[in-house]
C-alpha positions in Angstrom: 31.6 -82.7 50.2 31.0 -80.8 53.5 34.7 -80.4 53.8 35.0 -78.8 50.3 32.1 -76.4 51.0 33.7 -75.5 54.4 37.0 -74.7 52.7 35.4 -72.6 50.0 33.5 -70.6 52.6 36.6 -70.0 54.7 38.5 -68.8 51.6 35.7 -66.4 50.7 35.6 -65.0 54.2 39.3 -64.6 54.2 39.3 -62.7 50.9 36.5 -60.4 52.0 38.3 -59.6 55.3 41.5 -58.8 53.4 39.8 -56.5 50.8 41.3 -53.0 50.9 40.5 -49.6 49.3 40.9 -49.2 45.6 43.2 -46.6 44.1 40.2 -44.5 43.0 38.7 -44.5 46.5 42.0 -43.3 48.0 42.4 -40.6 45.4 38.8 -39.3 46.0 39.5 -39.2 49.8 42.8 -37.2 49.2 41.0 -34.7 46.9 38.2 -34.2 49.5 40.8 -33.7 52.3 42.6 -31.2 50.0 39.4 -29.2 49.5 38.6 -29.1 53.2 42.1 -28.0 54.1 42.1 -25.3 51.4 38.6 -23.8 52.1 37.2 -24.8 55.5 40.3 -24.7 57.8 41.5 -21.2 56.8 37.9 -19.9 57.5 37.9 -21.4 60.9 41.4 -20.3 61.7 41.0 -16.7 60.6 37.6 -15.6 61.7 38.8 -12.0 62.5 39.7 -11.3 58.9 36.2 -12.3 57.7 34.7 -10.1 60.4 36.8 -7.2 59.0 35.6 -7.9 55.5 32.0 -8.1 56.7 32.4 -4.6 58.3 34.0 -3.2 55.1 31.1 -4.6 53.0 28.5 -3.1 55.4 30.2 0.3 55.4 30.4 0.4 51.6 26.8 -0.8 51.1 25.4 1.6 53.7 27.3 4.6 52.1 25.6 3.7 48.7 22.3 3.5 50.6 22.8 6.9 52.2 23.4 8.5 48.8 20.2 7.0 47.4 18.4 8.2 50.5 19.8 11.7 50.0 18.6 11.7 46.3 15.1 10.6 47.4 14.7 13.1 50.2 14.2 16.4 48.4 15.1 19.6 50.2 16.6 17.6 53.1 20.1 16.7 54.4 21.0 13.1 55.0 23.7 12.0 57.5 25.5 8.7 57.5 26.8 7.7 60.9 29.4 5.1 61.8 29.7 4.4 65.5 32.2 2.2 67.3 30.2 1.4 70.5 32.9 -0.9 71.9 36.2 -2.5 70.8 34.3 -5.2 68.9 30.9 -3.6 68.1 30.0 -1.2 65.3 26.7 0.5 64.4 25.7 2.2 61.2 22.7 4.5 61.0 21.1 7.1 58.6 19.6 10.4 59.8 17.6 13.0 58.1 17.2 16.8 58.7 14.7 18.8 56.8 15.9 22.1 58.3 19.5 22.4 59.5 18.8 25.8 61.1 15.9 24.9 63.5 18.2 23.6 66.3 16.5 20.3 66.2 18.7 17.2 65.8 18.2 15.0 62.8 15.8 12.0 63.1 16.7 8.4 62.3 15.6 6.8 59.0 17.8 3.8 59.5 16.5 0.8 57.5 15.9 -2.5 59.3 18.9 -4.2 57.7 21.3 -1.7 59.5 19.8 -2.0 63.0 21.9 -5.0 64.1 25.4 -4.3 65.5 28.3 -5.5 63.5 30.9 -7.6 65.4 34.5 -6.9 64.3 37.7 -6.2 66.1 39.1 -4.0 63.3 41.4 -1.1 62.9 39.7 1.5 60.7 41.2 4.9 59.9 40.0 7.7 57.6 41.3 10.9 56.0 39.8 13.7 54.0 40.9 17.2 53.1 38.5 20.0 54.3 38.1 23.5 53.0 39.7 24.6 56.3 42.1 21.9 57.5 41.7 18.2 57.3 39.7 15.4 59.0 41.6 12.2 59.8 42.1 9.6 62.5 41.0 6.2 63.5 37.8 5.2 65.3 38.3 4.1 68.9 35.6 2.7 71.3 32.9 5.3 71.9 33.7 7.4 68.9 31.8 8.1 65.6 32.2 9.5 62.1 29.5 11.5 60.4 29.2 12.2 56.7 26.7 14.7 55.4 25.0 14.4 51.9 23.1 17.1 50.1 20.0 16.7 48.0 22.1 15.8 44.9 23.7 12.8 46.7 27.1 14.6 47.0 29.3 14.2 50.1 29.6 17.8 51.4 30.8 17.6 55.0 32.6 15.2 57.4 33.1 15.4 61.2 33.9 13.0 64.0 32.8 12.5 67.6 29.4 14.2 66.9 26.9 14.5 69.8 24.0 12.9 68.0 21.3 14.4 70.2 22.6 18.0 69.7 21.9 19.8 66.5 24.8 22.2 67.1 27.3 19.3 67.1 26.5 18.2 63.5 28.8 19.1 60.6 28.6 22.8 59.6 30.4 25.1 57.2 33.7 24.4 59.0 33.7 20.8 58.0 33.1 21.2 54.2 35.2 18.7 52.2 37.2 19.4 49.1 38.5 15.8 48.6 37.3 12.3 48.7 37.0 10.5 52.0 39.4 7.5 52.2 39.0 4.6 54.6 41.8 2.2 55.4 41.6 -1.1 57.2 43.8 -4.2 57.4 42.6 -5.3 54.0 43.5 -2.0 52.2 41.8 1.2 51.1 38.3 2.1 49.9 37.0 5.5 49.0 33.9 7.8 49.1 34.2 10.4 46.4 32.9 14.0 46.5 30.0 12.9 44.2 29.0 10.2 46.7 30.3 7.3 44.7 31.9 4.5 46.7 34.6 2.2 45.3 37.0 -0.3 46.7 40.5 1.1 46.1 42.7 4.1 47.1 41.0 7.5 46.3 42.0 8.9 42.9 
């Protein structure tokens, strides 16, 4: 009797040790690996592209915020400022000037969500037609781009490399725009229209 029980026990152990994965389990593992390879791995391997998209999103969102600020600040001019402080660091700010003829530089009204620098090693170029000439180029380290809005929320002037602590350096009548401002990065074009509307495609 003891021999029979011993044989049965050894057979059970042998079967449990030899038990493999079912077909369903194997299929589930393959599906999970497929999802990981399709979603997670590209994100890890192409961080730079996501940094560029984050910068684009921040620029477009802050341009819309600048227009709203201009509409809310009666009898004042609002400036949107994009600075490239280093090759990989960007800063966005909003400034307000209640009197553009008093020789006093605009003051900051930058909301808290724009205070942090944005990290992105991105190539960003811009172009706009002015009443007298054009404004175009790409922002390098230490350079900035300034857009001026009027009280109606319209984009009226554009200039680059403005000395932010000098009122005389800010856009004046010579930088009046007569076309939309187009931005271009590695992901394509996006546009700021004369009426202050921002959209993600080539300027029409």
